[in-house]
C-alpha positions as CSV (number, residue, x, y, z in Angstrom):
1,M,18.6,18.3,3.1
2,L,15.1,18.9,2.1
3,H,15.4,16.7,-1.0
4,W,14.6,14.0,1.1
5,L,11.2,14.9,2.0
6,V,10.4,13.5,-1.8
7,V,10.4,10.2,0.1
8,I,6.9,10.7,2.2
9,P,4.6,10.5,-0.9
10,F,6.6,7.3,-1.6
11,Y,5.7,5.8,1.7
12,F,2.5,6.9,1.6
13,F,1.5,5.2,-1.7
14,A,3.5,2.4,-0.7
15,A,1.5,1.7,2.5
16,L,-1.8,2.3,0.8
17,G,-0.8,0.0,-2.0
18,V,0.3,-2.7,-0.1
19,F,-3.0,-2.3,2.2
20,L,-4.9,-2.5,-0.7
21,A,-2.8,-5.5,-1.9
22,L,-2.9,-7.3,1.3
23,T,-7.1,-6.8,1.1
24,L,-7.4,-8.2,-2.0
25,A,-5.3,-11.6,-1.1
26,T,-7.3,-11.9,2.1
27,R,-10.5,-11.5,0.0
28,I,-9.7,-13.7,-2.5
29,L,-8.2,-16.2,-0.2
30,R,-11.3,-15.6,2.3
31,L,-8.9,-15.3,5.4
32,N,-10.7,-13.8,8.7
33,V,-7.9,-11.0,9.1
34,G,-8.9,-7.4,10.7
35,A,-7.9,-4.2,9.3
36,N,-5.7,-3.4,12.0
37,A,-3.4,-6.2,11.4
38,L,-3.6,-5.6,7.5
39,A,-2.5,-2.0,8.2
40,T,0.3,-2.5,10.9
41,A,1.8,-5.1,8.0
42,A,1.1,-2.6,5.3
43,V,3.1,-0.3,7.1
44,I,6.0,-2.0,8.1
45,L,6.3,-3.8,4.6
46,A,6.0,-0.3,2.8
47,V,8.9,0.9,5.1
48,G,10.7,-1.8,4.1
49,V,10.1,-1.4,0.2
50,V,11.1,2.1,0.2
51,A,13.8,2.3,3.1
52,V,16.0,-0.8,2.1
53,P,16.5,-0.1,-1.4
54,L,17.7,3.6,-0.1
55,S,19.6,2.3,2.6
56,L,21.3,-0.4,0.5
57,D,22.1,2.4,-2.2
58,W,20.1,0.6,-4.5
59,L,18.3,3.8,-5.1
60,D,19.0,7.2,-4.4
61,A,16.6,10.2,-3.7
62,H,17.4,11.6,-7.2
63,H,15.8,8.1,-8.5
64,L,12.5,9.2,-6.6
65,G,10.9,11.3,-9.4
66,G,7.2,12.3,-10.5
67,R,7.0,9.2,-12.9
68,R,7.9,6.6,-10.3
69,L,5.6,8.4,-7.8
70,L,2.8,8.6,-10.6
71,F,3.1,4.9,-11.6
72,L,2.8,3.9,-7.8
73,G,-0.2,6.3,-7.6
74,G,-1.6,4.4,-10.8
75,V,-1.1,1.3,-9.2
76,T,-2.8,2.1,-6.0
77,F,-5.9,3.3,-7.8
78,A,-6.1,0.3,-10.1
79,L,-5.9,-1.8,-6.9
80,A,-8.5,0.4,-5.0
81,G,-10.8,-0.3,-8.2
82,L,-10.4,-3.8,-8.3
83,D,-11.1,-4.0,-4.3
84,T,-14.1,-2.1,-5.1
85,L,-15.2,-4.6,-7.6
86,L,-14.6,-7.5,-5.6
87,Q,-15.9,-6.1,-2.6
88,S,-19.6,-7.1,-3.2
89,L,-18.9,-10.6,-4.7
90,L,-16.3,-11.6,-1.9
91,P,-17.3,-9.9,1.4
92,S,-14.3,-9.5,4.3
93,R,-14.3,-8.8,7.5
94,V,-11.9,-5.8,6.7
95,D,-15.3,-4.2,5.2
96,S,-16.8,-4.5,8.8
97,D,-13.9,-3.2,10.5
98,L,-13.6,-0.1,8.2
99,A,-17.5,0.3,7.9
100,N,-17.5,0.7,12.0
101,F,-14.1,3.1,11.7
């Protein structure tokens, strides 16, 4: 039963990666969206990204191994780096929301 705890890091990195991808999309498209809306959408989409394949038996808990988690973490760090590079060029409302946090 405890082997299902491996899903928790996948939820975390998926939500963080989706948040960063949505932040980059709003930054590039110059949409005026707040951080709360992006965070809510990121959590809902991350649950869908991880839970839907597991519930439809496309994936099993045994498929969620270290390599996939390492890949997901690498993508998350790459998105964070890209967001940091674009932050000074394309300011967004998300920046001010997170600065006030």
